[in-house]
N, C-alpha and C positions, 0 to 999 in steps of 0.2 A: 548403455543408457536406458533408463526406464521409458516406457511409452509416454508418460506424463511430461517428463523433462524434454523428450524429443518433440512433443507436440507444442510445448511452450517456447521452444527456442526460436528466437527471432519474432516473437509474437507480442501482441498487445493485450494487457490485462486492464480491464476497465473497472475502476472503483465506483460502485454505486452506493454512495454514502451521503444522503442529503444532510444539510445542516440541521442540528437538533432544533425542533420547534418550528421549522420552516414550513411553508405550504406544501413542500414536496415530501415532508417527513411522514410518509404513510407506507404501510407494507405493500399495498398494491401498486403504488407508484414506483417503489424500488423494484418490484418484479417487472413492471413495464420498462424501466430503465435497462434492466438486465436483458430482457427480450430484444429491445432495440439495439443494445450493444452486440448481442449475438447476431442479429440481422446484418449489422454493419461489418461483421468479420472479426470480432474480438476472439481471442484464444482462451480467455479465462475471465473470471470476475472476482472482485474483492468485495466482500459483503460483511457488514457489522451486525452482530447480534444473532444468537442461535435461532430465534424464531424466524428472522428474515432469511437466514441461511437455508432453513428447512423449506420455506416457501419458494425461494429461488431454485433450489435443487429439484423441487417437485415439478417445476415448470420449464426449466432451461436445461439444455443439454451440455453446457460448458462446465468445466471444473470450477469449483469455488474455493477461493482463498478466504477462510473464515477468521474473523477476529471478534473479540468482545472488548469494548472500551469501558473502563471503570475509573472513578475518581477515588483514590485511596488516601487515607490519612497516614502521614509518615513516609510516603513514597511518591515520587513523580511518575512512576511507571503506570501507564494507562492501558496498554494494549495486551490483552489476554494475560493478565498478571497471575491468575490462579489455576490450580489443578482442576477445580470444578468448571472453570471456563473452557479448558481443553476438552474435558469430558462432554460438555454441552455441545460444543461445536462439532465434535466427532459424531455424536449421536444425531445431530442435525443433518449430517451428510457432507460436511466440508471435505474436500480432497486434500487440501493443504491447510495447516494451522499456522498462523503467523503470530509470533510473540515478540514483545519488546526484549531485545537482547543487549541493551546498553549496560554499562558498568555501574549504573546508579543503584542506590539502596532499593531493595525490592523485597516483597513478601515471600517469594519462592525462588530458589536458585534456578538459573537458566537450564542447568543440566537436568534438574528434576522435571521441568516442563518438557524438555526434549524427550526424556525417558517416557513420559506419559503419552506423548504423541506417538512414539514408537510402539508403545503398548497397544495403541489403537490401530497400528499399521497405517498411519497417515504420513504424508510428506510434511516436512517442517521448514518454515521460513523464519529467518531472523531479521527483525526490523532493527536496523543499526543507525548510529549517528556518526561514528568515526571509524577510521581504519582499525583501531584497536578492538572496537566492538566486533567488527566484521571478521577479523582474523581469528579472534577467540571463538566466535560462533562456527566458523569454518572448521577449526580444529576439533570442536565438539562433535561435528558431523551433520550440521544443518544442510539440507538439500539446497536451499536458496538463501542468499544473503542480499538484503535490500538496503538501499540508501535512504530508506523511508524517513528516518528520524533526524537526518541532517537538517539543522535549522530549528529543531525543537528542544535541544538540550542546552544547558548553560554554556558549554564550551563551543557550541555551533550556532548560536542565535544569529539570525541575519534578517534583513529586510524582506517583507513579503514578496517584493518584486525582484529579489536576487535571482540570478540564473541557477539552474540545477548544479549540484555539487559534482562537477566533472572530475576534479582531482580525486575525490573519494571513489567514484565509479572506476576510474583508471587503476587506482591502487588496489582495490579489491579484486579486479579482474586479473591483474598481473600476479596476484598471490594465489591464483587458482580457484577463486570463489565463482560459483554460478550466480552471477549478479542480476538482480532485478532492479533496474533504475526506477526510482520513485521519489517524487518530491519536486514541486515547482516546474514540472514539465507541462508547458502551456501551448505548445504549437507542434504540428506534425514535424517540422524541421528539427525541433529539439528532441522529439522522440527518435527520429532517425539518427541524430547525433549521438544519442545515448548508446545505440548499438555500435557506432563507430568508435566510441570511447571504451568499448569492451563489455557492455552489458549483454546478457543473453536474452533478456526480455524487458519490457517497459510497462510500468503501471501509470495510468493517467486517471485522475479523478476529477478535480475541480473544473478543468478545461472542457470536460465532456458532460458532467452530470450536476454541477452546482450552478444553477442559473443565476443565483445572487452574485457569485464571484465573477462569472463571465460578464454580467451586466455592469458590475462595478468597474471592471477593466475598461470596457468600452466607454462608459460615462466619463471616467478620468481622462481617457485619451481625447475624447471629443471636447471636454471642458478645456483641456490644455491647448488644443488647436484653436478653439474659439477665442480664448484669451489672447493667444499669440497673434491672431489675425484680426482682432477687433470686431468679431461678429456681433451683431446686435442681440 
């Protein structure tokens, strides 16, 4: 087992991705989030955008899972869809490159993206939505298989407050995938449960770094309690 996989086993990956256009959407704030996550004991970081990857890598000692998000015409694939995206993230210093590995129509075959990552001698992560996605990525040779896109594709759409996709995590693990549980993990208890379900590592984003989402969860809970108890 490589040192990176060994270091990430049983660890927390913190996704420092503020909402686009939010008050937190600034390079220095992302770097500050990354430093705070490091101070709290995170094992790695997930960062969007080559420029931000470079800034975080220059300031933080943790390995970075790099992605680039794009809106494409003719394809719903958004996460690191192109060869140039892989090149940019590798040049920026990402240790792991994550790509959308779903079966959807795409501009570049998943195999080509993996080959490009290997050319740069980086580790590769497949962001998946179904067991079919994950098993296909595992057979291609991806180092990590994530449940990242469960809930974001047509066949897996679910409510925002749905629990993490435990069945998917279990299935991928039983098939020999090195699973990174990601998606709708909002509490420390759920993060721990992900490991019990077979994940090797856990990625948490919104519950740690997106203040708007966290505030909204609390506001809804307080409003519900207020209505139920007739608070003035």
